[in-house]
N, C-alpha and C positions, 0 to 999 in steps of 0.2 A: 034507377037501373042504368047500366052502361053496357056497351058491347065493343068489340074490337078484335083484331087479329094481327098476328105477327109471324114472321118466318125468318130464320137465319140459319146459315150453314157454314161450318168451318171444318178444316181437316188438318191433321198433324201426321207426318210420315217420317220414319227414321230408318236409317241403315247403320249397322254397327259391326265392327270387327275387333277381335281381341286376340292378343298373343300372350301366353304365359310361358315362362322359362324358369327352370330350376337347375342350379349347378351344385352338385355334391350335397344336395339337400340342405344347403346352408345359405346360398345366395339366390334370392327370388326376384323375378322381374315380371311385371304385369303391365301391358300397354294396350290401350283401346283408342278407337277413333269412331266418333259418331258423325253422321251426316244427316242433319235434321231439317225438315221443311215445314213451314207453317203457312197456311193459306191466308191468314189474317194480316200478314206483313206485305209490304209493297213489292210489286213485280221487280225482279232482279235482286231482291234482298230476302226472299222467302227461305232460301237454303243457306246453311253455314256449317262449318266444321267445328267439332268440339273434341279436342284430344285430351288424353289423360295418361299418366304413367305413375307407377309405384315401384319402389325398391324395398327389399326387406333382407335383413341379416339375422339368421337364427344363430345367435351367439352361443347358445347352449350346446351346439354341435361342434364347437371348437375345442381342441384338446385342453387349452388353458382354462376352460369353463367346466368341462366334463369332470375334472378332478374335484370340483367343489360340489359335494354331495347334496347340500341343502338347496341348490338352485335347480329347479325343474324346467323353467322356461325363461329365456331372456332374448327378446326379439326387438331389434331396432329397425324402424321403418320410416320411409319418407315418401310423400306423394305430391303430385302436381296435376291440376286439371282445370278445364274450362267448361262451364255449363251455361245454358241459355234459358231465357225467359221470353215468352211471346204472349204475355197476358194482355191482349188487345181485343177489343170488341170487333166482331166481324164487320167488314166493309169500311172500317174507320179510315184506312189509308186512301180509299177511292173517293172520299167526300160524300157521305150518305145524305139523303134528304129526310126531312121530318114533316109531319102533318102540320098545317097552319089553318086555323079557322078565321074567316073574315066575313064581312058583310058587303055585298055588292048592291048598292042602293038600299033596298029594304029586304033583299033576299040573302039569307045566310049561305055561305059557300065554304067549300073545303079545298084547300090547295096544298102545295108542297113547296118548302123552302130549304135551302142548304142548311145542314146541321153542323157538320164538322168540315174544316178545311182539309183538303186532300194533301197527303205527304208522300211523294213518289220515292222518298229515300228512307222511309221508316224500316228499320231492321231489328235484329235480335238485341235484347239486353243481355249482357254477358257478365259472368262472375268468374274471376281467376283466383284459384285458391292453392295454397301450399300448406302442407302440414307435416310435422315431425312427431313421431310417437315412440314410446317404449312400452312393450308388453312384458309382464313378468309373472312368475309363479314360484313360490319357495315353500320349503318345509312340507314336502309331499302334497303340494297344492293346497295346503291349509290357508295360505295367504296368497292372493293374486290381485293383479290390478293393471291399470293403464295410466300413463301420463302422456298427454298430447298437447302440442302447441300448434296453432294455426293462424293464418292470415289470409283474408279474402278481400279482393277488390272488385266491386261491382261497378261497371262502367257502361256507357251508352244507355243510361237509365231511360226508361219510358216515362217521360214527364211532359206536362203541358208547358209550352213556351208562349209567353205573352207576345202578341203582335199588334201593330197599329190597327185601330178600328176601321180605318179607311178601306181596309181590304174586305170588310164585311164580316170579319171574324174577330173575336177577342183573343183567341189562342189557337195553337195547333199542337198536336201530339208529336213529339220529336225525341230523338236519342241524345240526351244531354245529361251532364252531371256524372259524379262518381262518389261512391261510398266505400269506406274501408272498415273492416272488422278485424280485430286482433284479440286473441284470447288463449286461455289455457284451461284444460279440463283434466281432472284427476278422479279416478274411480278405484275403489278398493273393495275386495270381497274376502271374507274370512270365515272359516269353519271353526268356531270357538269350542264346541263340544260335539263329538261324534261317537255314539255308542249304538248298541243294538236297537234300542227302543227310542232313544232321544237324540235329537240333533238341534244345534243352535247355530244359525248363520247370521252374519252381519254384512250389509252392503252399504257403502258410503260413497257419495260423489260430491264434488265441489267444482265450481267453474267460475271463471272471470272473463268477461268480454268487454272490450272497449270499442265503441262505435264512433265513427268520425265522418263528417261530411268533408269530402276533398274538394269538390267543385259543384257548381250549380248551373242554372241557365246561362248566366253571364260570366262564367268562369269563376273567379275568386270573389264575386260580389254576393253579399248576404241577401236573402229574400225574407225581410222582416215581416212582410204581410202574411207569409206562410209559416213563420216561426222557425225558419231554417238559417243556420249560421255556419260559416266555414270553420272547420276545426272542432265543431261541437256535435253531439249526438243528434239524431233526427228529431227527438222529442225532448224539449227543454222547457224549463220554467224561467220566464224573463219578466221581472217586476221591479217596482221601486223598492229600494232598501230602506230600512229604518235605522237611524243613527241615535238610538236612545230616546229619552223623553225630554220635552221642554221643561226647564226649571224656572222657578220664580226668582230669577236673578236679573240684574241690569243688562248683562250681556245677552241673555236669551230673549228678554223682553224687547231689546233693540232689534234682534233678528226677526222676531215675530212681527214687529211693525213693518219691516221691509217686505215680508211676505204679504202683509195685508194690502200693500199698495198694488199688488197684482191680483187681489181678490181671494187670497188664501188666508183663512181666519183660523189661527191656532191659539191654544191656551196652554198654560203650564199644566203638565200632567198628560198631555196628548203626545202622540208619536212625533218624532222629528225626522223628516225625510232626508235621505242622503242624496245630495244633488251633485251632478257631474259638471254642468255648465256654469254653476255659480251665478245665475241670473234671477234667482228667486221665482222660477217657474218650473212646474213639473211637466217635462216634455218627454217625448219618446227616447231621445238620446240619454236621458237620465236613468232609463231602465238598465238593469244588469242581469246577466244569467246567473241564477242562484242555485241551479241544480237541474237534474234530468230525471225522467221517469224510469230509466233503466237501473237496476241494482248493480252494485259493484261486484257482489259475490252472491251466488246461488248455491245452496247445498241441500243435501237430503241424506237421511240415515234411516235404514230399515233393518229391523230385527225379526227373524223368523224362527219359530220354535216348532219342531215336529216331535210328537210323542205318539208312537204307534200309528193309529189312523187319524189322529187329531193334528190340526195345524193352527197356530195362532201367530199373528204378525202385527207389528205396529211400526209407524214411521214418523219421523220429524222432517219438516220442510221449512226452509228459511231463506229470506232474501235480506241482504245487508247493504247499507249505503244507498238506499232508494228514498227519494223524496215524494211526498204526496201533497197535493194542494186541496185544502178544504176551506170553503168560504163560510165562516161562522156568521150567520145572520141573527143579530140580537132580537129581531122582531119575529 
């Protein structure tokens, strides 16, 4: 059996103002400003501003579009905004203590030791995003959809920075690094059949996102121990590559003998490692990034059938260009 107790408290407070403006029912403007405060961040950095703005043009209200009878809606829009993240445990910035059990002579005791190094500068993690989209509906809204492009940059990431152990701590939570995501999303909806008793609707969506690490703890320096590399997605596979199989030829047998001098015993028919350093040793620098866990394309297709009071639907979902790692153990 065991016992214990714990208590923590945190607070999030927000103020927000918004302005909407419409000109001739064609040109739309929406702007907002948030002022958010989080108790878990450092004094002096708890509050920050997060602005956003969006513009839209209802093109179907223009005379040169109104004359096209089969266009029901055509709206071009663009937006920009900044959002914040304060996902930090309570009291982290003030250097909390943790319980430590020790023995004083022959008597057990309970004390407290520092847990995390204080950071008086820790503030909000921010994401700056811009997006451009087109909404449309045609043929009496039998076909409608959206096409959207976006790019987001997340900076001042809340990450652990390694520090010299002489300080008494191995790392400290800090605002470091930057990530970038760029992508496009397309969604389509159609009413294929519409009658008194029967309706058939189809919804289709497809998206592509490219994730990229821009900078890390030490700027443009990779963090191999964490599997993070500049210019690559956050989750990648990095392994030794195979350059075919060893053959029973004089050339390959001579190469096998060179590997054997360093303790690597290969035989014809086994895999041949692809080496970068050409020193007949499998080292970390010989590993290469062979793929990532994120799919290149994600799509979904849903069909819905309504007949009187009955409804039936089915869907397909797929991810393309994604790599999986599976370690096949022959034992």
